[in-house]
BABA-301592 format. One line per 3 residues: number of its first residue (from 0); their letters; for each residue x, y, z of N, C-alpha, C, O, CB. Coordinates in pm, 1 decimal. Glycine has a CB too. Layout:
<nodes>
NUM	a	X:Y:Z:X:Y:Z:X:Y:Z:X:Y:Z:X:Y:Z; ...
</nodes>
This chain:
<nodes>
0	nvd	-1075.3:-3030.4:-126.3:-989.5:-3144.7:-150.0:-852.7:-3099.5:-197.4:-839.3:-2995.1:-261.2:-1052.5:-3239.0:-251.5; -752.4:-3177.8:-166.1:-616.5:-3150.0:-211.2:-582.2:-3249.1:-321.4:-594.3:-3370.3:-303.4:-514.0:-3158.7:-93.2; -539.2:-3196.3:-436.0:-502.9:-3279.1:-550.0:-351.3:-3288.5:-559.4:-284.9:-3190.3:-592.7:-562.5:-3222.4:-681.0
3	fsl	-296.6:-3404.9:-530.7:-152.2:-3425.6:-536.5:-108.4:-3490.7:-667.0:5.1:-3537.5:-677.3:-107.5:-3510.5:-419.7; -196.1:-3494.5:-766.3:-164.7:-3566.8:-890.1:-48.8:-3506.5:-968.1:14.6:-3577.5:-1046.2:-286.0:-3571.1:-978.1; -18.7:-3378.8:-950.1:92.4:-3316.0:-1021.2:225.3:-3324.7:-945.6:328.6:-3280.6:-995.8:59.6:-3171.5:-1048.1
6	vpd	222.0:-3381.2:-826.3:344.0:-3394.7:-746.4:414.4:-3523.5:-786.8:356.1:-3631.5:-776.5:312.0:-3394.1:-593.2; 539.7:-3513.6:-832.8:610.9:-3635.7:-874.6:645.3:-3723.8:-754.8:659.6:-3675.0:-642.7:739.4:-3599.4:-951.0; 658.3:-3852.7:-779.5:696.7:-3946.2:-672.9:837.7:-3919.5:-623.9:868.3:-3943.0:-507.0:685.5:-4090.4:-721.6
9	kdp	923.3:-3870.9:-711.5:1062.8:-3846.1:-677.3:1099.9:-3704.4:-720.3:1070.4:-3664.2:-832.8:1156.5:-3950.9:-744.4; 1163.9:-3629.2:-632.3:1205.0:-3492.3:-661.9:1339.0:-3494.3:-735.3:1439.0:-3537.7:-678.3:1214.8:-3408.0:-531.7; 1343.2:-3448.1:-860.8:1469.3:-3451.9:-935.8:1578.3:-3363.6:-875.4:1696.7:-3389.3:-896.8:1444.7:-3409.7:-1078.4
12	lld	1540.8:-3260.9:-801.1:1641.5:-3173.6:-740.5:1714.2:-3240.8:-625.2:1827.1:-3203.5:-593.5:1577.0:-3045.7:-692.0; 1651.4:-3339.2:-561.9:1715.1:-3406.8:-449.2:1826.8:-3499.7:-492.9:1913.1:-3534.6:-412.4:1612.6:-3484.6:-371.0; 1826.7:-3540.3:-619.5:1930.7:-3629.8:-670.0:2056.7:-3555.7:-713.5:2160.2:-3617.8:-737.7:1877.1:-3709.9:-785.7
15	slk	2048.3:-3425.1:-723.5:2162.1:-3346.6:-769.3:2266.1:-3333.9:-658.4:2231.8:-3314.8:-541.7:2116.5:-3207.5:-816.0; 2392.8:-3344.8:-695.9:2500.6:-3330.2:-598.6:2540.1:-3184.7:-578.9:2609.0:-3151.6:-482.4:2621.4:-3410.8:-642.1; 2497.3:-3097.5:-669.5:2533.0:-2956.5:-655.9:2411.7:-2876.7:-608.5:2299.6:-2901.1:-653.2:2586.3:-2900.0:-790.1
18	pet	2433.9:-2782.5:-518.9:2321.9:-2699.7:-473.5:2277.1:-2605.3:-585.0:2354.4:-2572.9:-675.1:2361.2:-2619.0:-347.4; 2152.1:-2562.2:-577.6:2100.9:-2466.9:-675.4:2168.1:-2332.0:-655.9:2194.5:-2290.5:-543.0:1947.9:-2453.2:-664.0; 2195.3:-2264.6:-765.6:2244.0:-2128.0:-757.6:2125.4:-2035.9:-730.5:2010.3:-2077.2:-744.1:2318.4:-2087.1:-888.2
21	dld	2153.1:-1912.4:-692.6:2044.8:-1816.3:-672.5:1964.7:-1798.5:-801.2:1842.5:-1784.4:-797.6:2100.8:-1680.8:-625.1; 2034.5:-1799.2:-915.1:1965.8:-1786.2:-1043.1:1875.9:-1907.4:-1069.8:1764.7:-1891.9:-1120.2:2067.9:-1769.8:-1156.6; 1923.6:-2028.0:-1036.2:1841.8:-2148.9:-1051.5:1714.4:-2139.7:-967.5:1605.7:-2172.3:-1015.1:1922.6:-2273.8:-1011.4
24	vaq	1728.3:-2095.8:-843.9:1612.1:-2084.0:-754.3:1515.1:-1979.6:-809.2:1393.9:-2001.0:-809.7:1656.9:-2046.0:-609.7; 1568.6:-1866.7:-855.2:1482.5:-1761.8:-910.1:1408.4:-1811.5:-1033.6:1290.3:-1781.2:-1050.8:1565.0:-1637.1:-944.6; 1475.8:-1887.1:-1119.6:1410.8:-1939.7:-1239.8:1301.4:-2040.3:-1203.6:1193.7:-2040.9:-1263.4:1514.6:-2005.5:-1332.3
27	ray	1330.4:-2124.8:-1105.5:1230.5:-2222.5:-1060.9:1109.8:-2151.2:-1000.2:995.8:-2191.0:-1023.8:1292.0:-2320.5:-958.2; 1134.4:-2046.2:-922.2:1025.9:-1968.9:-862.2:943.6:-1898.1:-969.6:820.9:-1892.3:-961.4:1081.8:-1866.6:-762.3; 1011.8:-1844.9:-1069.4:941.2:-1777.7:-1179.3:852.0:-1876.8:-1254.1:736.2:-1847.0:-1283.4:1042.0:-1712.3:-1277.0
30	nfm	905.7:-1993.4:-1284.4:826.7:-2095.8:-1353.7:705.8:-2138.5:-1270.4:597.9:-2163.2:-1324.2:914.1:-2218.1:-1385.5; 725.1:-2146.7:-1139.3:614.5:-2181.4:-1050.2:506.0:-2074.3:-1054.1:387.2:-2106.2:-1058.7:665.2:-2200.2:-906.4; 546.0:-1948.5:-1052.4:447.5:-1840.3:-1055.4:370.1:-1840.6:-1187.8:250.6:-1811.0:-1189.1:516.9:-1704.1:-1034.6
33	lfi	436.4:-1873.6:-1298.2:365.4:-1887.2:-1425.8:264.7:-2001.5:-1419.1:153.2:-1989.8:-1469.8:465.0:-1910.8:-1541.1; 304.3:-2111.3:-1356.7:215.1:-2225.8:-1338.5:92.1:-2184.7:-1257.1:-20.8:-2216.6:-1294.4:289.7:-2342.3:-1268.8; 114.2:-2114.2:-1146.5:3.3:-2069.1:-1061.0:-87.2:-1973.3:-1139.1:-209.7:-1983.5:-1132.3:57.4:-1999.7:-932.2
36	rdr	-27.3:-1882.1:-1212.0:-105.0:-1784.6:-1289.9:-200.6:-1853.2:-1386.7:-312.7:-1807.0:-1407.7:-11.2:-1691.5:-1367.1; -156.1:-1962.6:-1444.8:-235.1:-2029.8:-1548.0:-334.2:-2132.6:-1493.2:-405.0:-2196.4:-1571.2:-143.2:-2097.2:-1644.8; -340.7:-2150.1:-1361.7:-434.6:-2245.2:-1302.0:-575.7:-2187.8:-1305.8:-592.5:-2066.1:-1298.4:-393.7:-2279.1:-1156.4
39	pet	-677.5:-2272.9:-1317.1:-815.0:-2223.8:-1321.6:-870.4:-2185.9:-1182.9:-969.3:-2113.2:-1173.8:-903.9:-2329.0:-1384.6; -808.1:-2234.2:-1076.9:-858.9:-2205.9:-941.7:-844.0:-2056.8:-909.6:-754.8:-1989.2:-960.9:-783.6:-2291.7:-835.6; -931.8:-2008.3:-825.3:-923.7:-1869.1:-781.3:-861.1:-1855.2:-643.5:-820.8:-1745.6:-604.5:-1061.1:-1807.0:-780.6
42	eiv	-852.5:-1964.7:-569.8:-787.9:-1964.7:-438.3:-689.9:-2080.9:-433.3:-727.9:-2196.1:-454.2:-893.2:-1975.0:-322.6; -563.0:-2050.0:-405.4:-457.0:-2150.8:-403.5:-372.7:-2130.5:-278.9:-336.1:-2017.6:-246.1:-369.0:-2143.0:-531.8; -341.8:-2238.9:-209.5:-255.2:-2233.9:-92.6:-119.3:-2290.9:-131.9:-110.7:-2396.3:-194.9:-317.1:-2312.8:27.9
45	vst	-13.4:-2219.8:-93.9:122.7:-2265.3:-121.2:193.9:-2281.2:12.2:196.9:-2188.9:93.5:199.6:-2165.4:-215.1; 249.9:-2396.9:33.6:326.0:-2423.5:155.8:468.6:-2456.8:115.3:492.1:-2549.4:37.7:262.1:-2540.2:239.6; 563.3:-2381.0:168.0:702.6:-2400.0:128.2:795.4:-2340.8:233.7:750.4:-2294.4:338.4:729.6:-2335.7:-9.8
48	hsa	924.0:-2343.0:205.2:1024.7:-2288.2:296.5:1026.6:-2135.9:288.0:1001.9:-2078.2:182.1:1164.6:-2345.3:264.2; 1055.8:-2072.2:399.8:1059.4:-1926.1:403.5:1166.8:-1869.7:309.8:1147.7:-1762.3:252.8:1084.2:-1877.9:546.5; 1277.7:-1939.0:293.3:1383.8:-1890.4:204.4:1334.7:-1884.7:59.8:1368.5:-1792.4:-14.2:1508.6:-1980.6:214.7
51	wlf	1255.9:-1982.7:20.6:1203.2:-1984.3:-115.8:1102.1:-1872.9:-134.7:1101.9:-1806.4:-238.4:1139.1:-2120.1:-147.9; 1015.1:-1851.2:-34.8:918.7:-1741.8:-42.1:989.3:-1607.0:-45.9:947.1:-1516.5:-118.0:822.5:-1747.3:76.6; 1095.9:-1593.5:30.9:1173.6:-1469.6:30.7:1225.8:-1443.2:-110.6:1221.5:-1329.6:-157.9:1291.5:-1477.5:132.6
54	nvf	1274.5:-1546.6:-177.7:1323.8:-1533.8:-313.9:1210.2:-1493.7:-408.1:1228.1:-1405.8:-492.4:1388.4:-1665.5:-360.4; 1095.0:-1556.6:-394.7:980.7:-1524.9:-481.1:943.0:-1378.2:-468.9:925.3:-1310.4:-570.1:859.9:-1613.4:-446.1; 930.5:-1328.2:-346.5:881.5:-1192.5:-326.0:988.8:-1085.8:-340.2:956.4:-967.1:-342.9:819.9:-1181.8:-191.3
57	nvv	1115.1:-1124.2:-349.5:1220.8:-1025.0:-363.3:1295.5:-1033.5:-495.7:1372.3:-943.3:-528.9:1317.7:-1039.6:-251.1; 1274.3:-1140.5:-571.5:1343.0:-1155.5:-699.8:1242.3:-1169.2:-813.4:1254.9:-1100.9:-915.0:1436.7:-1277.3:-696.9; 1144.1:-1254.8:-798.2:1051.4:-1286.3:-906.8:940.6:-1182.3:-919.2:907.8:-1139.0:-1029.7:990.6:-1423.8:-885.4
60	mkc	883.5:-1142.6:-807.1:770.3:-1049.3:-809.3:815.8:-909.5:-768.1:911.8:-893.4:-692.7:657.3:-1098.5:-715.8; 745.6:-809.7:-818.7:772.4:-671.9:-779.6:672.1:-635.3:-671.1:552.2:-625.2:-697.3:763.0:-573.6:-902.3; 721.2:-615.5:-549.6:632.6:-589.7:-435.7:664.6:-454.3:-372.8:665.1:-441.6:-250.3:645.4:-702.1:-330.2
63	dgs	690.8:-354.9:-453.9:727.4:-222.7:-402.0:620.3:-162.3:-312.8:652.4:-94.1:-215.5:755.7:-129.0:-516.2; 493.9:-185.9:-344.2:386.0:-127.8:-266.6:352.1:-204.8:-140.3:267.9:-161.1:-61.9:265.4:-117.2:-350.8; 416.9:-319.8:-119.5:389.1:-403.9:-2.9:519.2:-441.9:66.1:570.6:-551.7:44.8:310.8:-530.8:-43.8
66	pel	572.9:-353.0:148.2:702.0:-382.6:212.7:697.7:-505.6:302.6:800.7:-569.0:325.3:746.8:-263.6:294.0; 578.2:-540.6:354.6:569.7:-659.8:440.0:598.6:-787.6:361.7:640.3:-887.3:420.6:431.1:-669.0:504.5; 577.2:-786.5:229.1:608.4:-904.3:147.8:758.7:-923.3:130.3:804.4:-1034.2:102.6:541.8:-892.9:11.3
69	aew	835.2:-816.5:146.3:980.2:-825.1:131.1:1046.9:-874.9:259.4:1167.3:-900.7:259.7:1037.2:-688.9:91.9; 971.7:-888.7:366.9:1027.9:-934.5:494.0:1031.0:-1087.0:498.2:959.3:-1155.2:425.0:946.3:-879.0:613.0; 1116.2:-1137.6:586.2:1130.1:-1282.5:603.8:1001.3:-1340.5:660.8:939.4:-1280.4:748.7:1249.9:-1315.6:696.4
72	fan	960.8:-1456.9:611.2:841.9:-1524.7:663.1:878.0:-1599.8:791.9:982.2:-1665.0:799.1:782.9:-1622.8:556.6; 792.8:-1590.3:891.4:811.3:-1666.3:1014.8:766.8:-1811.4:993.3:698.4:-1841.8:895.5:732.0:-1601.4:1132.0; 805.1:-1898.5:1083.1:768.3:-2039.6:1073.7:615.6:-2053.8:1079.8:552.5:-2009.4:1175.7:835.6:-2121.8:1187.7
75	gem	557.4:-2115.3:977.6:413.8:-2139.1:974.1:330.0:-2017.0:944.6:207.8:-2021.7:958.7:371.0:-2195.7:1101.9; 391.5:-1908.8:904.4:317.9:-1784.0:880.2:235.3:-1791.9:752.1:275.6:-1854.5:654.1:415.0:-1665.4:872.3; 119.7:-1727.5:755.3:35.3:-1716.8:636.2:16.9:-1569.9:602.4:-4.4:-1487.1:690.9:-102.6:-1786.2:658.0
78	r	25.2:-1538.5:475.6:1.1:-1399.6:430.3:-93.9:-1401.4:315.6:-128.1:-1296.0:262.1:132.1:-1328.6:389.5
</nodes>
C-alpha cells in the first residue's frame, strides 16, 4: 500500500516567486535523507526528478565507491 498521509495538499515551494538556490535544494535533499533514514520501513521507493536525484547523489551523499550513482538518471530509471 502507498501511504500519502504525509504529503501536504499544497506544496509551499510552488507559491514562492524565487527559484531555489543550489544550497536550498541541497538542504532540502539532506533533510529528506534524514527523514528516510529515520523511517521504520526497510524498503522505500522514491520517485522524483532526475535533477533532484543528481543533487542528492552528488552533494548530499558520498558515493565515491559507486560512480554510476554520480551519473545523470534517465527518464523513469530505477537504481
